[in-house]
N, C-alpha and C positions, 0 to 999 in steps of 0.2 A: 606597442601593443595593438594587435589587430582588433577589429570591430567585434568579433565573436568573443575574444577574450575580454573586451570590455563589458560585453553584455553578460557573460558568466559571473563577472566580478559583481556587476548590478544585481543579478538574481540572487547572489549569495547573501545579500543584505536586505532584499526586498520584502516588506511584509504586507503588499498590497495584492490580494488575490485577482482582482481585476487586471492589474499591470501584467502578473505572471501568467494569466490566462492568454492576455493578448501576445505576450512574449512567444509563449510556447505555439500559439497559433501562427505566428510570423514565421518563426523557426521551422515549423512543418511546411510551410508555403514556400519557403526558400531553401527546403532541403538541408537542414541544419539539425540532425537528430540529437547531436550532444546539448545543444542549447536547448531544444524542445524538452528534452529529458530532465535537465537541471532545472528548468522553471516549473515542470510539473512536481518533480519531487520536492522542491521548495514549497510549492503550493500545497502539497499534501501535508507538509510539515507544520503549516501555520493554519490550516483549516481547524483542526480539533479544539474545542474549547477546554478540553481536559488538561491537567498539569502535565507538561512533557515528563516521561520517564516513568510514567505510571502505566500499566496494563490497558488502562481506559484510552489513553491518548493512543497507544500503539494500535488498539483494535479501531479506534474511529479513524487513524490515518489509513489504514488498510481499507477501511470501508470506502472512504473518499477518493482513494485512488481507483479501486475498482470501479466505483460509480462514474468517475471520469473515463475510464477505459472504455467503459459500455458507451457512454455518450460520444466518444470519438468513432467507435465502430458503427453505430447506428444512429447517429446523427441526431439523437434527441436524449433528453434527460431519463435516465433510468435509475431509480433508487432500488437498493437492495432491501425491499420492503420486509420479507420475510426474515433476514438477518435482523434488521432494525427492530422488528416486533419480538423475536427471541430474545435479544439483549433487553427489552422492556420488560419481558416476563421473567427471565431466568439470569439476567446479567452477564456481564462479558466474559467471565471465566468459564460459565457452563456452556455458554455459545461457542468459544474457542474449542472447548474440550470436544463438543460433540461433532462439530465439523471437522476437527483433525482425526477422530475415530472413525469417521465414516469415509466413504471412497472420495478420491481426489475430485474436488468441485471444479466447475469451470472457472471459478475465480482463481484458483491456485495455477491452472493452465494458462489463464490470460496473464496473470503476474509472471510465471516463467517465461512466456513467450517475449515479454517486455523486459527480462532481466530485472525483476523487481520482487524476486523471492524473499527478499528482507521484509517485505511488508506482508507476506502470508501469515496466516494464522499459525501454521506450523511453526515458522520461524519467531513468531509471538509467544508461542508456548515455551519455546527453548530459551527465549530471552528473560521469561519469568518463572523458572522452574519451581519456584516455592508454592506457586499457585496451583500446580497440577500434579495429580498421581503419575505414578510410574508408568501405566499403559500409555497416557496421553503422550508423554515425553517420548516413549519409544516409538509410537505412531508419528509422531511430529518427524522424530530424527530419521526413521527408516524413509518416509515419504521424500524428504529432503536428499536424503543420500541417494536414493533410487534415481533422482532426476540430476545427480552431479552436483548438488549444491553442497557446499563445504560448510560443515556444521562444527561450531567451536568445541 
């Protein structure tokens, strides 16, 4: 087993955000995008404090992913303050519904560029169809299909 495979195996079981961030950083520096992506996706899966399998978990996973992408691009921590505030005021379901029904966000495009549309609010809406009405689900499905993302 080569070093990258060993690291991918380690990443799959790692629960330490600091180690995962370091692995992603090192992988970027060594031009090993597969390992960097795996470390980041694992990081995003362990950061949310909510119960896995819930819409709250999925939304916070998406937020952490976007904030990390922004940090990579801009070299400093950028919080999605407006999204966080909206969640605080109206809850995750209404926040997702509003963003999905509006124009495609910068976050959607950023996730698309990084092949992480499974973390988009559009994908989250389709993952939890019982939480949304038909127009929200139609908008989510349409946006994802428009960019060639396969919706179940």
